[in-house]
PDBQT receptor file of N, H, CA, C and O in Angstrom, charges set to zero:
ATOM      1  N   MET A   1     118.024 109.851  96.314  1.00  0.00    +0.000 N 
ATOM      2  CA  MET A   1     117.661 110.530  97.536  1.00  0.00    +0.000 C 
ATOM      3  C   MET A   1     116.447 109.830  98.147  1.00  0.00    +0.000 C 
ATOM      4  O   MET A   1     115.467 109.545  97.458  1.00  0.00    +0.000 OA
ATOM      5  N   LEU A   2     116.528 109.561  99.442  1.00  0.00    +0.000 N 
ATOM      6  H   LEU A   2     117.323 109.792 100.001  1.00  0.00    +0.000 HD
ATOM      7  CA  LEU A   2     115.450 108.875 100.138  1.00  0.00    +0.000 C 
ATOM      8  C   LEU A   2     114.467 109.887 100.693  1.00  0.00    +0.000 C 
ATOM      9  O   LEU A   2     114.851 110.820 101.397  1.00  0.00    +0.000 OA
ATOM     10  N   LEU A   3     113.207 109.697 100.373  1.00  0.00    +0.000 N 
ATOM     11  H   LEU A   3     112.895 108.939  99.801  1.00  0.00    +0.000 HD
ATOM     12  CA  LEU A   3     112.165 110.571 100.886  1.00  0.00    +0.000 C 
ATOM     13  C   LEU A   3     111.316 109.804 101.887  1.00  0.00    +0.000 C 
ATOM     14  O   LEU A   3     111.033 108.621 101.696  1.00  0.00    +0.000 OA
ATOM     15  N   THR A   4     110.922 110.467 102.928  1.00  0.00    +0.000 N 
ATOM     16  H   THR A   4     111.152 111.428 103.082  1.00  0.00    +0.000 HD
ATOM     17  CA  THR A   4     110.015 109.845 103.885  1.00  0.00    +0.000 C 
ATOM     18  C   THR A   4     108.753 110.676 103.964  1.00  0.00    +0.000 C 
ATOM     19  O   THR A   4     108.776 111.889 103.756  1.00  0.00    +0.000 OA
ATOM     20  N   TYR A   5     107.669 110.020 104.264  1.00  0.00    +0.000 N 
ATOM     21  H   TYR A   5     107.651 109.035 104.433  1.00  0.00    +0.000 HD
ATOM     22  CA  TYR A   5     106.392 110.688 104.350  1.00  0.00    +0.000 C 
ATOM     23  C   TYR A   5     105.757 110.402 105.697  1.00  0.00    +0.000 C 
ATOM     24  O   TYR A   5     105.842 109.284 106.206  1.00  0.00    +0.000 OA
ATOM     25  N   LYS A   6     105.137 111.382 106.259  1.00  0.00    +0.000 N 
ATOM     26  H   LYS A   6     105.068 112.290 105.846  1.00  0.00    +0.000 HD
ATOM     27  CA  LYS A   6     104.430 111.203 107.515  1.00  0.00    +0.000 C 
ATOM     28  C   LYS A   6     103.018 110.715 107.181  1.00  0.00    +0.000 C 
ATOM     29  O   LYS A   6     102.287 111.342 106.414  1.00  0.00    +0.000 OA
ATOM     30  N   VAL A   7     102.667 109.598 107.770  1.00  0.00    +0.000 N 
ATOM     31  H   VAL A   7     103.261 109.089 108.393  1.00  0.00    +0.000 HD
ATOM     32  CA  VAL A   7     101.346 109.039 107.535  1.00  0.00    +0.000 C 
ATOM     33  C   VAL A   7     100.657 108.902 108.881  1.00  0.00    +0.000 C 
ATOM     34  O   VAL A   7     101.180 108.265 109.795  1.00  0.00    +0.000 OA
ATOM     35  N   GLU A   8      99.517 109.483 108.994  1.00  0.00    +0.000 N 
ATOM     36  H   GLU A   8      99.091 110.000 108.252  1.00  0.00    +0.000 HD
ATOM     37  CA  GLU A   8      98.743 109.361 110.226  1.00  0.00    +0.000 C 
ATOM     38  C   GLU A   8      97.599 108.394 109.985  1.00  0.00    +0.000 C 
ATOM     39  O   GLU A   8      96.880 108.483 108.989  1.00  0.00    +0.000 OA
ATOM     40  N   ILE A   9      97.452 107.482 110.909  1.00  0.00    +0.000 N 
ATOM     41  H   ILE A   9      98.035 107.410 111.718  1.00  0.00    +0.000 HD
ATOM     42  CA  ILE A   9      96.371 106.508 110.790  1.00  0.00    +0.000 C 
ATOM     43  C   ILE A   9      95.476 106.625 112.013  1.00  0.00    +0.000 C 
ATOM     44  O   ILE A   9      95.900 107.070 113.080  1.00  0.00    +0.000 OA
ATOM     45  N   GLU A  10      94.273 106.229 111.837  1.00  0.00    +0.000 N 
ATOM     46  H   GLU A  10      93.928 105.868 110.971  1.00  0.00    +0.000 HD
ATOM     47  CA  GLU A  10      93.331 106.191 112.952  1.00  0.00    +0.000 C 
ATOM     48  C   GLU A  10      92.757 104.778 113.010  1.00  0.00    +0.000 C 
ATOM     49  O   GLU A  10      91.681 104.513 112.473  1.00  0.00    +0.000 OA
ATOM     50  N   PRO A  11      93.489 103.869 113.671  1.00  0.00    +0.000 N 
ATOM     51  CA  PRO A  11      93.027 102.481 113.703  1.00  0.00    +0.000 C 
ATOM     52  C   PRO A  11      91.774 102.329 114.564  1.00  0.00    +0.000 C 
ATOM     53  O   PRO A  11      91.526 103.095 115.495  1.00  0.00    +0.000 OA
ATOM     54  N   THR A  12      91.010 101.321 114.214  1.00  0.00    +0.000 N 
ATOM     55  H   THR A  12      91.211 100.698 113.458  1.00  0.00    +0.000 HD
ATOM     56  CA  THR A  12      89.858 100.981 115.048  1.00  0.00    +0.000 C 
ATOM     57  C   THR A  12      90.376 100.388 116.350  1.00  0.00    +0.000 C 
ATOM     58  O   THR A  12      91.574 100.140 116.486  1.00  0.00    +0.000 OA
ATOM     59  N   GLU A  13      89.500 100.163 117.290  1.00  0.00    +0.000 N 
ATOM     60  H   GLU A  13      88.527 100.364 117.180  1.00  0.00    +0.000 HD
ATOM     61  CA  GLU A  13      89.913  99.592 118.575  1.00  0.00    +0.000 C 
ATOM     62  C   GLU A  13      90.515  98.206 118.381  1.00  0.00    +0.000 C 
ATOM     63  O   GLU A  13      91.508  97.867 119.025  1.00  0.00    +0.000 OA
ATOM     64  N   LYS A  14      89.927  97.409 117.506  1.00  0.00    +0.000 N 
ATOM     65  H   LYS A  14      89.120  97.684 116.983  1.00  0.00    +0.000 HD
ATOM     66  CA  LYS A  14      90.453  96.064 117.239  1.00  0.00    +0.000 C 
ATOM     67  C   LYS A  14      91.829  96.142 116.566  1.00  0.00    +0.000 C 
ATOM     68  O   LYS A  14      92.735  95.386 116.915  1.00  0.00    +0.000 OA
ATOM     69  N   GLN A  15      91.982  97.056 115.604  1.00  0.00    +0.000 N 
ATOM     70  H   GLN A  15      91.245  97.671 115.321  1.00  0.00    +0.000 HD
ATOM     71  CA  GLN A  15      93.265  97.202 114.926  1.00  0.00    +0.000 C 
ATOM     72  C   GLN A  15      94.349  97.683 115.890  1.00  0.00    +0.000 C 
ATOM     73  O   GLN A  15      95.490  97.225 115.826  1.00  0.00    +0.000 OA
ATOM     74  N   ALA A  16      93.990  98.603 116.778  1.00  0.00    +0.000 N 
ATOM     75  H   ALA A  16      93.063  98.975 116.830  1.00  0.00    +0.000 HD
ATOM     76  CA  ALA A  16      94.951  99.084 117.775  1.00  0.00    +0.000 C 
ATOM     77  C   ALA A  16      95.390  97.940 118.680  1.00  0.00    +0.000 C 
ATOM     78  O   ALA A  16      96.566  97.846 119.031  1.00  0.00    +0.000 OA
ATOM     79  N   TRP A  17      94.462  97.077 119.060  1.00  0.00    +0.000 N 
ATOM     80  H   TRP A  17      93.507  97.154 118.775  1.00  0.00    +0.000 HD
ATOM     81  CA  TRP A  17      94.779  95.916 119.893  1.00  0.00    +0.000 C 
ATOM     82  C   TRP A  17      95.720  94.975 119.150  1.00  0.00    +0.000 C 
ATOM     83  O   TRP A  17      96.679  94.468 119.732  1.00  0.00    +0.000 OA
ATOM     84  N   GLN A  18      95.450  94.737 117.857  1.00  0.00    +0.000 N 
ATOM     85  H   GLN A  18      94.671  95.149 117.384  1.00  0.00    +0.000 HD
ATOM     86  CA  GLN A  18      96.307  93.850 117.062  1.00  0.00    +0.000 C 
ATOM     87  C   GLN A  18      97.715  94.435 116.920  1.00  0.00    +0.000 C 
ATOM     88  O   GLN A  18      98.703  93.703 116.995  1.00  0.00    +0.000 OA
ATOM     89  N   ILE A  19      97.806  95.741 116.718  1.00  0.00    +0.000 N 
ATOM     90  H   ILE A  19      97.005  96.335 116.657  1.00  0.00    +0.000 HD
ATOM     91  CA  ILE A  19      99.122  96.392 116.615  1.00  0.00    +0.000 C 
ATOM     92  C   ILE A  19      99.891  96.218 117.927  1.00  0.00    +0.000 C 
ATOM     93  O   ILE A  19     101.079  95.894 117.915  1.00  0.00    +0.000 OA
ATOM     94  N   ASP A  20      99.219  96.432 119.045  1.00  0.00    +0.000 N 
ATOM     95  H   ASP A  20      98.254  96.695 119.055  1.00  0.00    +0.000 HD
ATOM     96  CA  ASP A  20      99.870  96.264 120.351  1.00  0.00    +0.000 C 
ATOM     97  C   ASP A  20     100.356  94.838 120.554  1.00  0.00    +0.000 C 
ATOM     98  O   ASP A  20     101.439  94.621 121.099  1.00  0.00    +0.000 OA
ATOM     99  N   CYS A  21      99.560  93.864 120.119  1.00  0.00    +0.000 N 
ATOM    100  H   CYS A  21      98.681  94.041 119.677  1.00  0.00    +0.000 HD
ATOM    101  CA  CYS A  21      99.972  92.457 120.254  1.00  0.00    +0.000 C 
ATOM    102  C   CYS A  21     101.222  92.169 119.423  1.00  0.00    +0.000 C 
ATOM    103  O   CYS A  21     102.134  91.488 119.891  1.00  0.00    +0.000 OA
ATOM    104  N   HIS A  22     101.266  92.681 118.205  1.00  0.00    +0.000 N 
ATOM    105  H   HIS A  22     100.524  93.234 117.826  1.00  0.00    +0.000 HD
ATOM    106  CA  HIS A  22     102.432  92.455 117.344  1.00  0.00    +0.000 C 
ATOM    107  C   HIS A  22     103.673  93.129 117.914  1.00  0.00    +0.000 C 
ATOM    108  O   HIS A  22     104.761  92.556 117.886  1.00  0.00    +0.000 OA
ATOM    109  N   ILE A  23     103.516  94.328 118.424  1.00  0.00    +0.000 N 
ATOM    110  H   ILE A  23     102.632  94.794 118.448  1.00  0.00    +0.000 HD
ATOM    111  CA  ILE A  23     104.653  95.032 119.024  1.00  0.00    +0.000 C 
ATOM    112  C   ILE A  23     105.146  94.270 120.253  1.00  0.00    +0.000 C 
ATOM    113  O   ILE A  23     106.352  94.156 120.472  1.00  0.00    +0.000 OA
ATOM    114  N   GLY A  24     104.223  93.755 121.048  1.00  0.00    +0.000 N 
ATOM    115  H   GLY A  24     103.243  93.847 120.871  1.00  0.00    +0.000 HD
ATOM    116  CA  GLY A  24     104.606  92.978 122.230  1.00  0.00    +0.000 C 
ATOM    117  C   GLY A  24     105.389  91.736 121.854  1.00  0.00    +0.000 C 
ATOM    118  O   GLY A  24     106.383  91.406 122.501  1.00  0.00    +0.000 OA
ATOM    119  N   GLY A  25     104.944  91.038 120.800  1.00  0.00    +0.000 N 
ATOM    120  H   GLY A  25     104.137  91.307 120.275  1.00  0.00    +0.000 HD
ATOM    121  CA  GLY A  25     105.659  89.846 120.339  1.00  0.00    +0.000 C 
ATOM    122  C   GLY A  25     107.038  90.182 119.813  1.00  0.00    +0.000 C 
ATOM    123  O   GLY A  25     107.999  89.451 120.055  1.00  0.00    +0.000 OA
ATOM    124  N   SER A  26     107.136  91.274 119.102  1.00  0.00    +0.000 N 
ATOM    125  H   SER A  26     106.355  91.868 118.906  1.00  0.00    +0.000 HD
ATOM    126  CA  SER A  26     108.433  91.704 118.575  1.00  0.00    +0.000 C 
ATOM    127  C   SER A  26     109.375  92.076 119.713  1.00  0.00    +0.000 C 
ATOM    128  O   SER A  26     110.563  91.756 119.669  1.00  0.00    +0.000 OA
ATOM    129  N   ARG A  27     108.850  92.746 120.725  1.00  0.00    +0.000 N 
ATOM    130  H   ARG A  27     107.885  93.006 120.760  1.00  0.00    +0.000 HD
ATOM    131  CA  ARG A  27     109.667  93.138 121.878  1.00  0.00    +0.000 C 
ATOM    132  C   ARG A  27     110.178  91.893 122.592  1.00  0.00    +0.000 C 
ATOM    133  O   ARG A  27     111.336  91.846 123.007  1.00  0.00    +0.000 OA
ATOM    134  N   TRP A  28     109.318  90.880 122.737  1.00  0.00    +0.000 N 
ATOM    135  H   TRP A  28     108.378  90.918 122.400  1.00  0.00    +0.000 HD
ATOM    136  CA  TRP A  28     109.719  89.639 123.404  1.00  0.00    +0.000 C 
ATOM    137  C   TRP A  28     110.845  88.966 122.623  1.00  0.00    +0.000 C 
ATOM    138  O   TRP A  28     111.834  88.530 123.212  1.00  0.00    +0.000 OA
ATOM    139  N   ALA A  29     110.700  88.878 121.301  1.00  0.00    +0.000 N 
ATOM    140  H   ALA A  29     109.897  89.232 120.823  1.00  0.00    +0.000 HD
ATOM    141  CA  ALA A  29     111.722  88.228 120.476  1.00  0.00    +0.000 C 
ATOM    142  C   ALA A  29     113.036  89.001 120.528  1.00  0.00    +0.000 C 
ATOM    143  O   ALA A  29     114.105  88.395 120.599  1.00  0.00    +0.000 OA
ATOM    144  N   TYR A  30     112.971  90.325 120.493  1.00  0.00    +0.000 N 
ATOM    145  H   TYR A  30     112.102  90.817 120.435  1.00  0.00    +0.000 HD
ATOM    146  CA  TYR A  30     114.184  91.144 120.552  1.00  0.00    +0.000 C 
ATOM    147  C   TYR A  30     114.890  90.972 121.889  1.00  0.00    +0.000 C 
ATOM    148  O   TYR A  30     116.114  90.846 121.932  1.00  0.00    +0.000 OA
ATOM    149  N   ASN A  31     114.128  90.966 122.987  1.00  0.00    +0.000 N 
ATOM    150  H   ASN A  31     113.134  91.068 122.953  1.00  0.00    +0.000 HD
ATOM    151  CA  ASN A  31     114.734  90.770 124.303  1.00  0.00    +0.000 C 
ATOM    152  C   ASN A  31     115.359  89.392 124.425  1.00  0.00    +0.000 C 
ATOM    153  O   ASN A  31     116.415  89.245 125.040  1.00  0.00    +0.000 OA
ATOM    154  N   LEU A  32     114.723  88.378 123.849  1.00  0.00    +0.000 N 
ATOM    155  H   LEU A  32     113.864  88.497 123.349  1.00  0.00    +0.000 HD
ATOM    156  CA  LEU A  32     115.295  87.031 123.850  1.00  0.00    +0.000 C 
ATOM    157  C   LEU A  32     116.613  87.027 123.077  1.00  0.00    +0.000 C 
ATOM    158  O   LEU A  32     117.596  86.440 123.529  1.00  0.00    +0.000 OA
ATOM    159  N   PHE A  33     116.636  87.675 121.924  1.00  0.00    +0.000 N 
ATOM    160  H   PHE A  33     115.838  88.152 121.557  1.00  0.00    +0.000 HD
ATOM    161  CA  PHE A  33     117.852  87.778 121.109  1.00  0.00    +0.000 C 
ATOM    162  C   PHE A  33     118.980  88.442 121.896  1.00  0.00    +0.000 C 
ATOM    163  O   PHE A  33     120.116  87.969 121.877  1.00  0.00    +0.000 OA
ATOM    164  N   LEU A  34     118.666  89.537 122.586  1.00  0.00    +0.000 N 
ATOM    165  H   LEU A  34     117.743  89.922 122.601  1.00  0.00    +0.000 HD
ATOM    166  CA  LEU A  34     119.678  90.220 123.392  1.00  0.00    +0.000 C 
ATOM    167  C   LEU A  34     120.188  89.324 124.510  1.00  0.00    +0.000 C 
ATOM    168  O   LEU A  34     121.388  89.306 124.784  1.00  0.00    +0.000 OA
ATOM    169  N   ASP A  35     119.303  88.585 125.156  1.00  0.00    +0.000 N 
ATOM    170  H   ASP A  35     118.328  88.600 124.933  1.00  0.00    +0.000 HD
ATOM    171  CA  ASP A  35     119.708  87.726 126.257  1.00  0.00    +0.000 C 
ATOM    172  C   ASP A  35     120.603  86.583 125.770  1.00  0.00    +0.000 C 
ATOM    173  O   ASP A  35     121.595  86.252 126.419  1.00  0.00    +0.000 OA
ATOM    174  N   ILE A  36     120.258  85.988 124.642  1.00  0.00    +0.000 N 
ATOM    175  H   ILE A  36     119.452  86.257 124.114  1.00  0.00    +0.000 HD
ATOM    176  CA  ILE A  36     121.077  84.902 124.092  1.00  0.00    +0.000 C 
ATOM    177  C   ILE A  36     122.471  85.420 123.748  1.00  0.00    +0.000 C 
ATOM    178  O   ILE A  36     123.468  84.761 124.046  1.00  0.00    +0.000 OA
ATOM    179  N   ASN A  37     122.547  86.594 123.125  1.00  0.00    +0.000 N 
ATOM    180  H   ASN A  37     121.738  87.129 122.883  1.00  0.00    +0.000 HD
ATOM    181  CA  ASN A  37     123.852  87.151 122.778  1.00  0.00    +0.000 C 
ATOM    182  C   ASN A  37     124.654  87.517 124.020  1.00  0.00    +0.000 C 
ATOM    183  O   ASN A  37     125.874  87.355 124.034  1.00  0.00    +0.000 OA
ATOM    184  N   ARG A  38     123.982  88.014 125.074  1.00  0.00    +0.000 N 
ATOM    185  H   ARG A  38     122.990  88.145 125.063  1.00  0.00    +0.000 HD
ATOM    186  CA  ARG A  38     124.682  88.336 126.321  1.00  0.00    +0.000 C 
ATOM    187  C   ARG A  38     125.276  87.064 126.921  1.00  0.00    +0.000 C 
ATOM    188  O   ARG A  38     126.421  87.065 127.374  1.00  0.00    +0.000 OA
ATOM    189  N   GLN A  39     124.500  85.977 126.924  1.00  0.00    +0.000 N 
ATOM    190  H   GLN A  39     123.570  85.976 126.555  1.00  0.00    +0.000 HD
ATOM    191  CA  GLN A  39     124.991  84.711 127.468  1.00  0.00    +0.000 C 
ATOM    192  C   GLN A  39     126.182  84.209 126.662  1.00  0.00    +0.000 C 
ATOM    193  O   GLN A  39     127.161  83.735 127.239  1.00  0.00    +0.000 OA
ATOM    194  N   ARG A  40     126.112  84.306 125.340  1.00  0.00    +0.000 N 
ATOM    195  H   ARG A  40     125.317  84.691 124.872  1.00  0.00    +0.000 HD
ATOM    196  CA  ARG A  40     127.235  83.869 124.500  1.00  0.00    +0.000 C 
ATOM    197  C   ARG A  40     128.481  84.704 124.775  1.00  0.00    +0.000 C 
ATOM    198  O   ARG A  40     129.589  84.171 124.836  1.00  0.00    +0.000 OA
ATOM    199  N   TYR A  41     128.299  86.016 124.940  1.00  0.00    +0.000 N 
ATOM    200  H   TYR A  41     127.399  86.449 124.891  1.00  0.00    +0.000 HD
ATOM    201  CA  TYR A  41     129.419  86.917 125.211  1.00  0.00    +0.000 C 
ATOM    202  C   TYR A  41     130.069  86.579 126.551  1.00  0.00    +0.000 C 
ATOM    203  O   TYR A  41     131.294  86.507 126.649  1.00  0.00    +0.000 OA
ATOM    204  N   GLU A  42     129.243  86.368 127.591  1.00  0.00    +0.000 N 
ATOM    205  H   GLU A  42     128.247  86.426 127.511  1.00  0.00    +0.000 HD
ATOM    206  CA  GLU A  42     129.779  86.040 128.905  1.00  0.00    +0.000 C 
ATOM    207  C   GLU A  42     130.483  84.694 128.896  1.00  0.00    +0.000 C 
ATOM    208  O   GLU A  42     131.497  84.525 129.572  1.00  0.00    +0.000 OA
ATOM    209  N   LEU A  43     129.966  83.738 128.145  1.00  0.00    +0.000 N 
ATOM    210  H   LEU A  43     129.142  83.876 127.595  1.00  0.00    +0.000 HD
ATOM    211  CA  LEU A  43     130.610  82.429 128.045  1.00  0.00    +0.000 C 
ATOM    212  C   LEU A  43     131.971  82.561 127.367  1.00  0.00    +0.000 C 
ATOM    213  O   LEU A  43     132.946  81.946 127.797  1.00  0.00    +0.000 OA
ATOM    214  N   ARG A  44     132.031  83.357 126.317  1.00  0.00    +0.000 N 
ATOM    215  H   ARG A  44     131.238  83.856 125.968  1.00  0.00    +0.000 HD
ATOM    216  CA  ARG A  44     133.328  83.556 125.644  1.00  0.00    +0.000 C 
ATOM    217  C   ARG A  44     134.333  84.221 126.567  1.00  0.00    +0.000 C 
ATOM    218  O   ARG A  44     135.509  83.859 126.569  1.00  0.00    +0.000 OA
ATOM    219  N   LEU A  45     133.875  85.200 127.359  1.00  0.00    +0.000 N 
ATOM    220  H   LEU A  45     132.919  85.494 127.358  1.00  0.00    +0.000 HD
ATOM    221  CA  LEU A  45     134.786  85.842 128.309  1.00  0.00    +0.000 C 
ATOM    222  C   LEU A  45     135.288  84.827 129.330  1.00  0.00    +0.000 C 
ATOM    223  O   LEU A  45     136.472  84.817 129.667  1.00  0.00    +0.000 OA
ATOM    224  N   LEU A  46     134.410  83.992 129.813  1.00  0.00    +0.000 N 
ATOM    225  H   LEU A  46     133.448  84.001 129.539  1.00  0.00    +0.000 HD
ATOM    226  CA  LEU A  46     134.785  82.981 130.799  1.00  0.00    +0.000 C 
ATOM    227  C   LEU A  46     135.784  82.005 130.196  1.00  0.00    +0.000 C 
ATOM    228  O   LEU A  46     136.786  81.679 130.832  1.00  0.00    +0.000 OA
ATOM    229  N   LEU A  47     135.529  81.536 128.984  1.00  0.00    +0.000 N 
ATOM    230  H   LEU A  47     134.715  81.801 128.467  1.00  0.00    +0.000 HD
ATOM    231  CA  LEU A  47     136.442  80.610 128.341  1.00  0.00    +0.000 C 
ATOM    232  C   LEU A  47     137.798  81.276 128.057  1.00  0.00    +0.000 C 
ATOM    233  O   LEU A  47     138.845  80.646 128.204  1.00  0.00    +0.000 OA
ATOM    234  N   PHE A  48     137.770  82.526 127.659  1.00  0.00    +0.000 N 
ATOM    235  H   PHE A  48     136.919  83.038 127.540  1.00  0.00    +0.000 HD
ATOM    236  CA  PHE A  48     138.993  83.274 127.389  1.00  0.00    +0.000 C 
ATOM    237  C   PHE A  48     139.831  83.403 128.657  1.00  0.00    +0.000 C 
ATOM    238  O   PHE A  48     141.051  83.245 128.611  1.00  0.00    +0.000 OA
ATOM    239  N   GLU A  49     139.186  83.689 129.789  1.00  0.00    +0.000 N 
ATOM    240  H   GLU A  49     138.195  83.818 129.826  1.00  0.00    +0.000 HD
ATOM    241  CA  GLU A  49     139.896  83.817 131.054  1.00  0.00    +0.000 C 
ATOM    242  C   GLU A  49     140.500  82.479 131.477  1.00  0.00    +0.000 C 
ATOM    243  O   GLU A  49     141.608  82.443 132.012  1.00  0.00    +0.000 OA
ATOM    244  N   CYS A  50     139.793  81.394 131.244  1.00  0.00    +0.000 N 
ATOM    245  H   CYS A  50     138.893  81.423 130.809  1.00  0.00    +0.000 HD
ATOM    246  CA  CYS A  50     140.302  80.062 131.625  1.00  0.00    +0.000 C 
ATOM    247  C   CYS A  50     141.528  79.693 130.807  1.00  0.00    +0.000 C 
ATOM    248  O   CYS A  50     142.441  79.048 131.322  1.00  0.00    +0.000 OA
ATOM    249  N   VAL A  51     141.564  80.082 129.567  1.00  0.00    +0.000 N 
ATOM    250  H   VAL A  51     140.822  80.606 129.148  1.00  0.00    +0.000 HD
ATOM    251  CA  VAL A  51     142.679  79.739 128.690  1.00  0.00    +0.000 C 
ATOM    252  C   VAL A  51     143.934  80.491 129.086  1.00  0.00    +0.000 C 
ATOM    253  O   VAL A  51     145.033  79.944 129.007  1.00  0.00    +0.000 OA
ATOM    254  N   PHE A  52     143.788  81.740 129.511  1.00  0.00    +0.000 N 
ATOM    255  H   PHE A  52     142.895  82.185 129.575  1.00  0.00    +0.000 HD
ATOM    256  CA  PHE A  52     144.957  82.574 129.767  1.00  0.00    +0.000 C 
ATOM    257  C   PHE A  52     145.299  82.698 131.250  1.00  0.00    +0.000 C 
ATOM    258  O   PHE A  52     146.118  83.539 131.618  1.00  0.00    +0.000 OA
ATOM    259  N   LEU A  53     144.698  81.889 132.099  1.00  0.00    +0.000 N 
ATOM    260  H   LEU A  53     144.033  81.205 131.801  1.00  0.00    +0.000 HD
ATOM    261  CA  LEU A  53     145.069  81.921 133.525  1.00  0.00    +0.000 C 
ATOM    262  C   LEU A  53     146.099  80.884 133.847  1.00  0.00    +0.000 C 
ATOM    263  O   LEU A  53     146.523  80.771 134.997  1.00  0.00    +0.000 OA
TER     264      LEU A  53
């Protein structure tokens, strides 16, 4: 059985800034990943349409 615990932290101003920077970098990488996959998906659709037209 998996247990989860609620942990409350009170980061300093510098720690809060560092957390925000890491989250921003992660968001950028995730959005890039989504965009690359969208482009690959659209390319496959285009190639699929060309083959069957």
